[in-house]
C-alpha positions in Angstrom: 33.8 53.0 -59.1 33.4 51.4 -62.5 32.8 47.7 -63.0 36.3 47.4 -64.5 37.9 48.9 -61.5 35.9 46.6 -59.2 36.9 43.6 -61.3 40.6 44.6 -61.3 40.5 45.1 -57.5 38.9 41.7 -57.0 41.6 40.1 -59.2 44.4 41.8 -57.3 42.9 40.6 -54.0 42.7 37.0 -55.3 46.4 37.1 -56.4 47.5 38.5 -53.0 45.6 35.7 -51.3 47.1 33.0 -53.5 50.6 34.4 -53.1 50.4 34.6 -49.3 48.9 31.1 -49.2 51.7 29.7 -51.3 54.3 31.4 -49.1 52.7 30.0 -46.0 52.5 26.5 -47.5 56.2 26.7 -48.6 57.4 27.9 -45.2 55.6 25.1 -43.5 58.1 22.6 -45.0 61.1 24.9 -44.7 62.2 23.8 -41.3 65.8 24.7 -41.9 66.7 28.1 -43.2 69.8 30.0 -44.3 71.2 31.9 -41.3 71.7 35.7 -41.6 75.4 36.7 -41.3 76.5 38.8 -38.3 78.4 41.0 -40.7 78.1 42.5 -44.2 79.3 40.4 -47.1 82.2 42.8 -47.7 83.2 43.1 -44.1 85.8 40.2 -44.2 87.6 41.6 -47.3 90.3 41.3 -48.4 91.0 38.2 -46.3 87.7 36.7 -47.6 86.2 38.6 -50.5 82.6 39.7 -51.0 82.5 37.4 -54.1 83.6 34.4 -52.1 81.2 35.1 -49.3 78.3 35.7 -51.6 78.8 32.4 -53.5 79.7 30.4 -50.4 76.9 31.6 -48.1 74.2 32.5 -50.6 74.7 29.7 -53.1 76.6 26.7 -51.6 75.1 26.9 -48.1 71.6 27.6 -49.4 71.9 24.5 -51.7 72.6 22.3 -48.7 69.6 23.6 -46.9 67.3 23.2 -49.8 68.3 19.6 -50.4 68.1 18.9 -46.6 64.5 20.1 -46.5 63.7 18.0 -49.6 65.2 14.9 -47.9 63.2 15.3 -44.7 59.8 16.5 -46.1 57.2 14.0 -45.3 59.5 11.8 -43.1 59.9 11.3 -39.4 63.1 13.3 -39.6 61.1 16.6 -40.2 60.6 16.9 -36.5 64.1 16.1 -35.5 66.8 18.7 -34.5 69.7 19.1 -36.9 72.0 17.3 -34.5 69.6 14.4 -34.3 69.3 14.2 -38.1 73.1 14.2 -38.4 73.6 11.4 -35.8 70.8 9.2 -37.2 71.8 9.5 -40.8 75.5 9.0 -40.1 74.7 5.4 -39.1 73.1 4.4 -42.3 74.9 4.5 -45.7 71.5 4.6 -47.4 71.0 8.0 -45.9 74.4 9.4 -47.1 72.7 12.1 -49.1 70.7 13.3 -46.2 73.7 13.2 -43.9 76.0 15.2 -46.3 73.5 18.0 -46.6 72.5 18.1 -42.9 76.1 18.0 -41.8 77.2 20.7 -44.2 74.4 22.9 -43.0 75.6 22.4 -39.4 79.2 22.9 -40.3 78.5 26.2 -42.1 76.4 27.5 -39.3 79.4 27.2 -37.0 81.9 28.4 -39.7 80.1 31.8 -40.2 80.0 32.4 -36.4 83.7 31.6 -36.0 84.6 34.6 -38.1 84.4 38.4 -37.7 85.8 41.5 -39.3 89.3 42.2 -37.9 89.4 38.9 -36.2 92.4 36.9 -35.0 94.7 38.6 -32.6 94.9 37.7 -28.9 92.6 35.1 -27.4 90.5 36.0 -24.4 91.9 34.7 -21.1 89.7 31.6 -20.5 90.2 30.2 -24.0 93.9 31.0 -23.9 94.3 29.2 -20.5 92.6 26.1 -22.0 94.7 26.1 -25.1 97.9 26.3 -23.2 96.8 23.6 -20.8 95.9 21.2 -23.7 98.5 22.1 -26.3 101.4 23.6 -24.3 101.2 27.0 -25.9 99.1 29.0 -28.4 101.5 28.7 -31.3 101.6 24.9 -31.0 97.8 24.9 -31.2 97.8 27.2 -34.3 100.4 25.1 -36.0 98.4 21.9 -35.4 95.2 23.5 -36.6 96.7 24.8 -39.8 98.5 21.5 -40.5 95.2 19.6 -40.1 93.6 21.9 -42.8 96.6 21.7 -45.1 96.9 17.9 -44.9 93.2 17.2 -45.3 93.3 15.4 -48.7 90.6 16.8 -51.0 87.5 18.5 -49.6 86.9 18.7 -45.9 87.2 20.6 -42.6 89.7 21.1 -39.8 88.4 21.4 -36.2 89.0 22.4 -32.6 86.7 20.3 -30.5 86.1 19.3 -26.9 86.6 15.5 -26.4 86.3 14.0 -22.9 87.0 17.4 -21.3 90.1 18.2 -23.4 90.6 20.3 -26.5 91.7 18.4 -29.6 92.5 19.3 -33.2 91.1 17.0 -35.9 90.2 16.9 -39.6 87.3 15.4 -41.5 86.7 14.6 -45.1 83.9 16.1 -47.2 80.8 16.8 -45.0 81.7 14.9 -41.8 82.1 16.6 -38.5 83.3 15.6 -35.0 79.7 15.3 -33.6 79.5 11.8 -35.0 82.6 10.8 -33.0 81.2 12.1 -29.7 83.0 15.5 -29.8 81.8 19.1 -29.4 83.2 21.3 -32.2 83.9 24.9 -31.1 85.9 26.0 -34.1 85.8 24.8 -37.7 87.5 25.9 -41.0 86.1 24.9 -44.4 88.8 23.7 -46.7 86.6 22.9 -49.6 87.9 24.7 -52.7 84.9 27.0 -52.9 85.9 28.4 -49.6 89.1 29.9 -50.8 89.8 29.3 -54.5 88.6 32.7 -55.7 90.9 34.6 -53.3 93.8 32.2 -53.0 93.6 29.8 -56.0 95.5 26.7 -55.0 97.3 28.3 -51.9 95.4 26.5 -49.2 98.2 27.1 -46.6 97.9 30.9 -47.1 94.2 30.8 -46.8 94.5 28.9 -43.5 97.1 31.2 -42.2 94.9 34.2 -42.9 91.9 32.6 -41.4 93.7 31.9 -38.1 95.5 35.2 -37.8 92.9 37.6 -39.3 89.4 36.1 -39.2 88.7 33.9 -36.2 86.3 35.3 -33.6 88.0 34.0 -30.5 85.3 35.5 -28.2 82.7 33.3 -30.0 85.0 30.2 -29.7 85.5 30.8 -26.0 81.7 31.1 -25.5 81.4 27.4 -26.6 83.7 26.1 -23.9 82.0 24.0 -21.2 
């Protein structure tokens, strides 16, 4: 083996070492990471297009995570769970930036799980029974849920949550979620414009109708019941 080949091999080994060391160092501070979707990015089309899902999941959600990790790096929050970060930061206006990014990360984690290809349809028995018990019937619940999303002024979310043992529908502005009000969200729909504008333009009611009737993973929602 020539001296040049030996030198070239040595340099390549050094680069590999430096690259792996950098990756490990970077991962050390990446406590929160973008979750992998349970379905392909074109699997929800045409209800939610591949372009929307690619931008929403790969760009918007990733940005929240990146900023969240930047906020907590080198602080006591780095060892807290996401729920703990949200609850702590929600109580201090000085931590509004941290709260917004942490809460949006949590919100989207739930949002992706609440959808599936060919979703909607009939609810599984346990969930349907609870819905009927707390709302009177399934259609009343759906109407309340869609109305919450349509009437949320500006950016925000609409939710189905458990509060003091009962199912309730609420809405929140911007990044807020029901956790900070002592509730357990089991279904959430993103009504920020980036969630629907490519596919529905300004027709938020149509987006919410399609979400409820064609996307919701009712089995997953049922799995979060107490």
